[in-house]
C-alpha positions as YAML, in Angstrom:
chain: A
units: angstrom
residues:
- id: 1
  name: MET
  ca: [35.13, -68.87, 87.76]
- id: 2
  name: VAL
  ca: [32.36, -71.28, 88.70]
- id: 3
  name: SER
  ca: [29.14, -70.46, 90.55]
- id: 4
  name: HIS
  ca: [28.17, -73.07, 93.15]
- id: 5
  name: ARG
  ca: [24.68, -74.00, 94.28]
- id: 6
  name: GLN
  ca: [23.04, -72.92, 97.51]
- id: 7
  name: THR
  ca: [19.69, -74.65, 98.12]
- id: 8
  name: LEU
  ca: [17.21, -72.67, 100.20]
- id: 9
  name: SER
  ca: [15.01, -74.43, 102.76]
- id: 10
  name: PRO
  ca: [11.25, -74.36, 102.11]
- id: 11
  name: ALA
  ca: [9.23, -71.93, 104.17]
- id: 12
  name: PRO
  ca: [7.83, -73.51, 107.35]
- id: 13
  name: GLN
  ca: [4.19, -72.88, 106.34]
- id: 14
  name: LEU
  ca: [2.55, -72.59, 102.93]
- id: 15
  name: MET
  ca: [0.41, -69.59, 102.10]
- id: 16
  name: LEU
  ca: [-3.03, -69.90, 100.57]
- id: 17
  name: PHE
  ca: [-3.05, -68.97, 96.92]
- id: 18
  name: THR
  ca: [-5.27, -69.06, 93.85]
- id: 19
  name: GLU
  ca: [-4.24, -71.57, 91.16]
- id: 20
  name: LEU
  ca: [-3.38, -69.84, 87.90]
- id: 21
  name: PHE
  ca: [-2.14, -73.00, 86.19]
- id: 22
  name: THR
  ca: [-3.78, -73.90, 82.89]
- id: 23
  name: GLU
  ca: [-3.53, -77.26, 81.21]
- id: 24
  name: SER
  ca: [-1.31, -77.44, 78.14]
- id: 25
  name: SER
  ca: [-0.76, -80.11, 75.54]
- id: 26
  name: SER
  ca: [2.12, -82.51, 75.98]
- id: 27
  name: ILE
  ca: [5.40, -81.43, 74.43]
- id: 28
  name: ALA
  ca: [6.96, -83.64, 71.83]
- id: 29
  name: GLN
  ca: [10.74, -83.86, 71.75]
- id: 30
  name: PRO
  ca: [11.87, -81.79, 68.75]
- id: 31
  name: THR
  ca: [13.96, -83.49, 66.12]
- id: 32
  name: ILE
  ca: [16.39, -81.70, 63.83]
- id: 33
  name: ALA
  ca: [18.57, -83.20, 61.14]
- id: 34
  name: GLN
  ca: [22.01, -84.02, 62.52]
- id: 35
  name: ASN
  ca: [25.14, -82.57, 60.89]
- id: 36
  name: ALA
  ca: [23.12, -80.59, 58.36]
- id: 37
  name: PRO
  ca: [25.37, -78.43, 56.15]
- id: 38
  name: ARG
  ca: [25.36, -74.76, 56.97]
- id: 39
  name: ASP
  ca: [23.39, -72.54, 54.60]
- id: 40
  name: ARG
  ca: [24.77, -68.98, 54.68]
- id: 41
  name: ARG
  ca: [21.52, -67.71, 53.15]
- id: 42
  name: ASP
  ca: [19.51, -68.90, 56.16]
- id: 43
  name: ILE
  ca: [20.38, -65.92, 58.35]
- id: 44
  name: PHE
  ca: [17.04, -66.16, 60.21]
- id: 45
  name: GLY
  ca: [17.54, -69.78, 61.32]
- id: 46
  name: GLY
  ca: [14.52, -70.98, 59.37]
- id: 47
  name: LYS
  ca: [15.90, -74.48, 58.94]
- id: 48
  name: ARG
  ca: [16.14, -74.88, 62.72]
- id: 49
  name: ARG
  ca: [12.33, -74.93, 62.82]
- id: 50
  name: ASN
  ca: [12.23, -78.31, 61.10]
- id: 51
  name: GLY
  ca: [10.65, -80.79, 63.51]
- id: 52
  name: MET
  ca: [10.24, -78.27, 66.33]
- id: 53
  name: THR
  ca: [7.01, -78.01, 68.31]
- id: 54
  name: GLU
  ca: [5.84, -74.38, 68.19]
- id: 55
  name: VAL
  ca: [3.04, -73.28, 70.51]
- id: 56
  name: GLY
  ca: [0.77, -70.33, 71.15]
- id: 57
  name: PHE
  ca: [-0.26, -67.40, 68.99]
- id: 58
  name: TYR
  ca: [3.40, -66.40, 68.48]
- id: 59
  name: ASP
  ca: [4.65, -69.89, 67.45]
- id: 60
  name: ILE
  ca: [7.23, -70.02, 70.26]
- id: 61
  name: PRO
  ca: [9.38, -73.19, 70.18]
- id: 62
  name: ALA
  ca: [8.59, -75.52, 73.07]
- id: 63
  name: VAL
  ca: [11.30, -76.78, 75.40]
- id: 64
  name: ALA
  ca: [10.83, -80.25, 76.89]
- id: 65
  name: PRO
  ca: [10.71, -80.71, 80.70]
- id: 66
  name: ASN
  ca: [13.82, -81.52, 82.70]
- id: 67
  name: SER
  ca: [14.12, -82.70, 86.30]
- id: 68
  name: SER
  ca: [17.86, -82.08, 86.68]
- id: 69
  name: VAL
  ca: [19.39, -79.56, 89.10]
- id: 70
  name: PRO
  ca: [22.90, -78.20, 88.41]
- id: 71
  name: GLU
  ca: [25.69, -78.73, 90.90]
- id: 72
  name: ARG
  ca: [27.57, -75.69, 89.64]
- id: 73
  name: MET
  ca: [27.40, -73.28, 86.69]
- id: 74
  name: VAL
  ca: [29.83, -71.57, 84.33]
- id: 75
  name: ALA
  ca: [29.23, -68.76, 81.83]
- id: 76
  name: PHE
  ca: [29.21, -69.53, 78.11]
- id: 77
  name: SER
  ca: [32.14, -67.19, 77.35]
- id: 78
  name: GLU
  ca: [34.22, -68.99, 79.96]
- id: 79
  name: ALA
  ca: [33.08, -72.47, 78.89]
- id: 80
  name: VAL
  ca: [34.21, -72.03, 75.29]
- id: 81
  name: ALA
  ca: [37.49, -70.27, 76.10]
- id: 82
  name: SER
  ca: [40.31, -72.17, 74.43]
- id: 83
  name: ARG
  ca: [42.36, -72.30, 77.63]
- id: 84
  name: ARG
  ca: [39.56, -73.78, 79.74]
- id: 85
  name: LYS
  ca: [39.24, -77.48, 80.42]
- id: 86
  name: PRO
  ca: [35.55, -78.57, 80.33]
- id: 87
  name: ASP
  ca: [34.01, -79.34, 83.72]
- id: 88
  name: PRO
  ca: [31.77, -82.44, 83.44]
- id: 89
  name: LEU
  ca: [29.78, -81.36, 86.53]
- id: 90
  name: ALA
  ca: [29.17, -77.75, 85.48]
- id: 91
  name: TRP
  ca: [26.17, -76.44, 83.54]
- id: 92
  name: VAL
  ca: [26.76, -73.70, 80.98]
- id: 93
  name: HIS
  ca: [24.65, -70.55, 81.41]
- id: 94
  name: PHE
  ca: [24.12, -67.38, 79.36]
- id: 95
  name: TYR
  ca: [23.56, -64.91, 82.20]
- id: 96
  name: GLU
  ca: [26.09, -62.43, 80.88]
- id: 97
  name: ASP
  ca: [26.15, -59.47, 78.48]
- id: 98
  name: ASP
  ca: [24.54, -60.38, 75.16]
- id: 99
  name: TYR
  ca: [27.62, -59.47, 73.13]
- id: 100
  name: ARG
  ca: [29.49, -62.33, 74.79]
- id: 101
  name: PHE
  ca: [27.26, -64.96, 73.20]
- id: 102
  name: VAL
  ca: [25.89, -63.28, 70.06]
- id: 103
  name: ARG
  ca: [28.26, -65.56, 68.11]
- id: 104
  name: PHE
  ca: [26.37, -68.53, 69.53]
- id: 105
  name: GLN
  ca: [23.06, -67.06, 68.38]
- id: 106
  name: LYS
  ca: [24.36, -66.79, 64.83]
- id: 107
  name: GLN
  ca: [26.16, -70.14, 64.59]
- id: 108
  name: PRO
  ca: [25.19, -72.40, 67.52]
- id: 109
  name: GLU
  ca: [26.35, -75.56, 65.72]
- id: 110
  name: ARG
  ca: [29.88, -74.23, 65.72]
- id: 111
  name: TYR
  ca: [30.05, -74.59, 69.53]
- id: 112
  name: PHE
  ca: [28.21, -77.87, 70.08]
- id: 113
  name: GLU
  ca: [31.29, -80.09, 70.32]
- id: 114
  name: ARG
  ca: [32.98, -77.66, 72.69]
- id: 115
  name: LEU
  ca: [29.91, -77.70, 74.97]
- id: 116
  name: ARG
  ca: [29.18, -81.44, 74.93]
- id: 117
  name: PRO
  ca: [31.61, -82.37, 77.76]
- id: 118
  name: PHE
  ca: [29.66, -80.18, 80.23]
- id: 119
  name: ALA
  ca: [26.84, -81.56, 82.37]
- id: 120
  name: GLY
  ca: [24.14, -79.51, 80.65]
- id: 121
  name: ILE
  ca: [22.94, -76.18, 79.33]
- id: 122
  name: ILE
  ca: [20.74, -73.49, 80.86]
- id: 123
  name: GLY
  ca: [18.66, -72.07, 78.01]
- id: 124
  name: PRO
  ca: [20.04, -68.89, 76.39]
- id: 125
  name: ASP
  ca: [19.12, -65.54, 77.92]
- id: 126
  name: CYS
  ca: [18.90, -62.82, 75.27]
- id: 127
  name: SER
  ca: [18.02, -59.64, 77.12]
- id: 128
  name: VAL
  ca: [14.41, -58.47, 77.37]
- id: 129
  name: TYR
  ca: [14.16, -54.93, 78.72]
- id: 130
  name: ARG
  ca: [10.97, -53.27, 79.89]
- id: 131
  name: ASN
  ca: [11.43, -50.35, 77.48]
- id: 132
  name: MET
  ca: [12.07, -52.57, 74.45]
- id: 133
  name: PRO
  ca: [9.42, -52.59, 71.70]
- id: 134
  name: ARG
  ca: [7.11, -55.56, 72.10]
- id: 135
  name: ALA
  ca: [8.22, -56.99, 68.76]
- id: 136
  name: LYS
  ca: [11.84, -57.09, 69.97]
- id: 137
  name: GLN
  ca: [10.80, -58.76, 73.23]
- id: 138
  name: ILE
  ca: [9.00, -61.49, 71.31]
- id: 139
  name: ASP
  ca: [11.97, -61.90, 68.97]
- id: 140
  name: ALA
  ca: [14.39, -62.30, 71.90]
- id: 141
  name: THR
  ca: [12.09, -64.84, 73.54]
- id: 142
  name: TYR
  ca: [11.78, -66.79, 70.28]
- id: 143
  name: THR
  ca: [15.57, -66.88, 69.92]
- id: 144
  name: ASN
  ca: [16.02, -68.13, 73.49]
- id: 145
  name: GLN
  ca: [13.45, -70.89, 73.04]
- id: 146
  name: GLN
  ca: [14.59, -71.89, 69.56]
- id: 147
  name: LEU
  ca: [18.21, -72.33, 70.62]
- id: 148
  name: ALA
  ca: [17.19, -74.29, 73.73]
- id: 149
  name: ALA
  ca: [14.93, -76.59, 71.71]
- id: 150
  name: GLN
  ca: [17.62, -77.07, 69.07]
- id: 151
  name: MET
  ca: [20.16, -78.09, 71.69]
- id: 152
  name: GLN
  ca: [17.70, -80.59, 73.17]
- id: 153
  name: ALA
  ca: [17.24, -82.05, 69.71]
- id: 154
  name: GLU
  ca: [21.02, -82.37, 69.44]
- id: 155
  name: GLY
  ca: [21.12, -84.45, 72.62]
- id: 156
  name: PHE
  ca: [22.07, -81.80, 75.18]
- id: 157
  name: ASN
  ca: [20.62, -81.83, 78.69]
- id: 158
  name: VAL
  ca: [18.78, -78.47, 78.73]
- id: 159
  name: ILE
  ca: [16.91, -76.60, 81.45]
- id: 160
  name: ALA
  ca: [14.47, -73.99, 80.16]
- id: 161
  name: ASN
  ca: [15.32, -70.41, 81.02]
- id: 162
  name: VAL
  ca: [12.43, -68.00, 81.66]
- id: 163
  name: ARG
  ca: [12.60, -64.29, 80.94]
- id: 164
  name: LEU
  ca: [9.28, -62.64, 81.78]
- id: 165
  name: ASN
  ca: [8.45, -58.95, 81.38]
- id: 166
  name: GLY
  ca: [5.18, -58.30, 83.16]
- id: 167
  name: ALA
  ca: [1.79, -59.97, 82.83]
- id: 168
  name: ASP
  ca: [1.38, -58.75, 79.25]
- id: 169
  name: SER
  ca: [4.33, -60.90, 78.18]
- id: 170
  name: ILE
  ca: [2.85, -64.20, 79.45]
- id: 171
  name: PRO
  ca: [1.34, -65.21, 76.05]
- id: 172
  name: TRP
  ca: [4.81, -65.43, 74.48]
- id: 173
  name: ALA
  ca: [7.23, -65.60, 77.43]
- id: 174
  name: LEU
  ca: [5.63, -68.71, 78.96]
- id: 175
  name: ALA
  ca: [4.20, -70.28, 75.80]
- id: 176
  name: GLY
  ca: [7.05, -72.76, 75.27]
- id: 177
  name: ILE
  ca: [8.05, -73.21, 78.91]
- id: 178
  name: PRO
  ca: [7.40, -76.71, 80.30]
- id: 179
  name: ASP
  ca: [5.10, -77.28, 83.27]
- id: 180
  name: ARG
  ca: [6.19, -79.02, 86.50]
- id: 181
  name: SER
  ca: [9.83, -78.98, 85.43]
- id: 182
  name: THR
  ca: [13.08, -77.52, 86.69]
- id: 183
  name: LEU
  ca: [13.19, -73.93, 85.42]
- id: 184
  name: ALA
  ca: [15.93, -71.31, 85.52]
- id: 185
  name: ILE
  ca: [15.76, -67.53, 85.96]
- id: 186
  name: GLY
  ca: [18.41, -64.83, 86.08]
- id: 187
  name: ILE
  ca: [17.84, -61.96, 88.51]
- id: 188
  name: HIS
  ca: [21.42, -60.73, 88.94]
- id: 189
  name: GLY
  ca: [21.37, -56.92, 88.82]
- id: 190
  name: CYS
  ca: [17.56, -56.83, 88.70]
- id: 191
  name: ILE
  ca: [16.78, -56.32, 92.38]
- id: 192
  name: ARG
  ca: [19.23, -53.55, 93.29]
- id: 193
  name: SER
  ca: [16.73, -50.88, 92.26]
- id: 194
  name: LEU
  ca: [13.96, -50.35, 94.78]
- id: 195
  name: ALA
  ca: [11.65, -49.38, 91.92]
- id: 196
  name: ASN
  ca: [12.35, -52.56, 89.93]
- id: 197
  name: ARG
  ca: [12.21, -55.01, 92.85]
- id: 198
  name: PRO
  ca: [8.38, -55.32, 92.98]
- id: 199
  name: HIS
  ca: [8.38, -56.20, 89.26]
- id: 200
  name: VAL
  ca: [10.85, -59.02, 89.89]
- id: 201
  name: VAL
  ca: [8.80, -60.38, 92.79]
- id: 202
  name: ALA
  ca: [5.60, -60.23, 90.73]
- id: 203
  name: GLU
  ca: [7.20, -61.96, 87.73]
- id: 204
  name: ILE
  ca: [8.63, -64.76, 89.87]
- id: 205
  name: LYS
  ca: [5.13, -65.29, 91.26]
- id: 206
  name: MET
  ca: [3.67, -65.44, 87.72]
- id: 207
  name: ILE
  ca: [6.24, -68.03, 86.68]
- id: 208
  name: CYS
  ca: [5.60, -70.19, 89.74]
- id: 209
  name: ASP
  ca: [1.80, -69.96, 89.58]
- id: 210
  name: ASN
  ca: [1.54, -70.58, 85.84]
- id: 211
  name: CYS
  ca: [4.28, -73.18, 85.31]
- id: 212
  name: GLN
  ca: [4.38, -74.84, 88.74]
- id: 213
  name: PRO
  ca: [8.10, -75.68, 88.56]
- id: 214
  name: SER
  ca: [9.40, -78.54, 90.69]
- id: 215
  name: ASP
  ca: [12.72, -76.74, 91.14]
- id: 216
  name: LEU
  ca: [13.78, -73.16, 90.48]
- id: 217
  name: VAL
  ca: [17.41, -72.46, 89.56]
- id: 218
  name: VAL
  ca: [18.19, -68.82, 90.33]
- id: 219
  name: TYR
  ca: [21.29, -66.99, 89.10]
- id: 220
  name: GLY
  ca: [21.67, -64.01, 91.40]
- id: 221
  name: SER
  ca: [20.69, -63.44, 95.02]
- id: 222
  name: ASP
  ca: [17.91, -64.31, 97.46]
- id: 223
  name: ALA
  ca: [18.16, -60.86, 99.07]
- id: 224
  name: TYR
  ca: [15.13, -58.69, 99.91]
- id: 225
  name: ARG
  ca: [12.89, -61.80, 100.20]
- id: 226
  name: VAL
  ca: [12.36, -61.87, 96.44]
- id: 227
  name: LEU
  ca: [12.24, -65.69, 96.51]
- id: 228
  name: ASP
  ca: [9.70, -66.04, 99.31]
- id: 229
  name: HIS
  ca: [6.81, -66.98, 97.02]
- id: 230
  name: PRO
  ca: [8.34, -70.10, 95.43]
- id: 231
  name: ARG
  ca: [9.56, -71.26, 98.84]
- id: 232
  name: GLU
  ca: [6.09, -70.74, 100.32]
- id: 233
  name: ARG
  ca: [4.66, -72.86, 97.51]
- id: 234
  name: GLY
  ca: [7.07, -75.66, 98.41]
- id: 235
  name: ILE
  ca: [9.17, -75.21, 95.28]
- id: 236
  name: ARG
  ca: [12.80, -76.18, 95.79]
- id: 237
  name: VAL
  ca: [14.93, -73.07, 95.16]
- id: 238
  name: HIS
  ca: [18.62, -73.33, 94.22]
- id: 239
  name: VAL
  ca: [20.58, -70.06, 94.24]
- id: 240
  name: PHE
  ca: [23.83, -69.61, 92.31]
- id: 241
  name: THR
  ca: [25.71, -66.48, 93.30]
- id: 242
  name: ALA
  ca: [26.71, -64.40, 90.28]
- id: 243
  name: ASP
  ca: [30.37, -64.80, 89.38]
- id: 244
  name: THR
  ca: [30.62, -61.86, 86.96]
- id: 245
  name: TRP
  ca: [32.78, -59.76, 89.30]
- id: 246
  name: CYS
  ca: [35.22, -62.64, 89.86]
- id: 247
  name: ARG
  ca: [35.49, -63.25, 86.12]
- id: 248
  name: SER
  ca: [36.12, -59.57, 85.44]
- id: 249
  name: THR
  ca: [38.84, -59.52, 88.10]
- id: 250
  name: ASP
  ca: [40.49, -62.57, 86.56]
- id: 251
  name: ARG
  ca: [40.52, -60.90, 83.14]
- id: 252
  name: ARG
  ca: [42.13, -57.74, 84.54]
- id: 253
  name: THR
  ca: [44.74, -59.82, 86.34]
- id: 254
  name: ALA
  ca: [45.52, -61.79, 83.19]
...
C-alpha cells in the first residue's frame, strides 16, 4: 500500500516565539567509493565513514539539505518485495518495525539497485525509545544518519529523518540534521498515549526551533493539535497517513 500526502494549511496568525536556532557550518556532500568490494570483517561499517562529514561531540554523520517534498510514500519492506513494481513517484520510508529493515542496516549496498527506481528515500528510522540506555540511543541515531549520508553519496535523493528523545538528546539527535531543509518525522503510534503526547509536541517544537525546516514531512496523524507549532511558524506541513494496517491486512489476505 502507498501513503499519499495531505498538506496542511498554515495557521492564520503566527505566534511570537524565541529563536533557538544556532549557526552551523556548511555541510559538504559526502563522497564514498563507488562499487567498493564488501569486507565481511567490517561489521561496524567503518569503511562507510570514508569521506563523510561528521559533526558534534558524538561525530554524527551529516546529511545534506533537500528541498523536495514526496508525493507519496511506501515502506522499505514493500519497496523491495520481489513482486512489487517500483513506483517512480513514491519515496521509500523506514517507519515500520526495525526487524523489517535490519537487513538493510547490515548490507545497505545489497538493496541500492532495487531502490534506485523510486523517487527518493526518507532517512532510516532505527527506533529510539525513552527507556533505552543513552549509549543505545546515540548508536541508533548514528546508524540512521550514516545510512542516509551513504545513500546521498551514492546519488540517492534523501530527506533527513529526525528522531528526537527530549532536550537532552539534542547534542546528538540534531547534530547532523540540515538547517532550513525539508525534514521528516514519524509520529505514528506516538500520540495515542495521553502521557506521551506532550513529549511529542515538545520534541516537534525543538526540531522546528533549532533546525527551522522549510517543510515538515510527517508520517502519522495531525490529531490532537500536535502539529500546531510548525504551522504557526509558517512551516509547510505534509501529513502521510500510516499505511501499516492496510499492509497487514493485505498480508493476511495473501
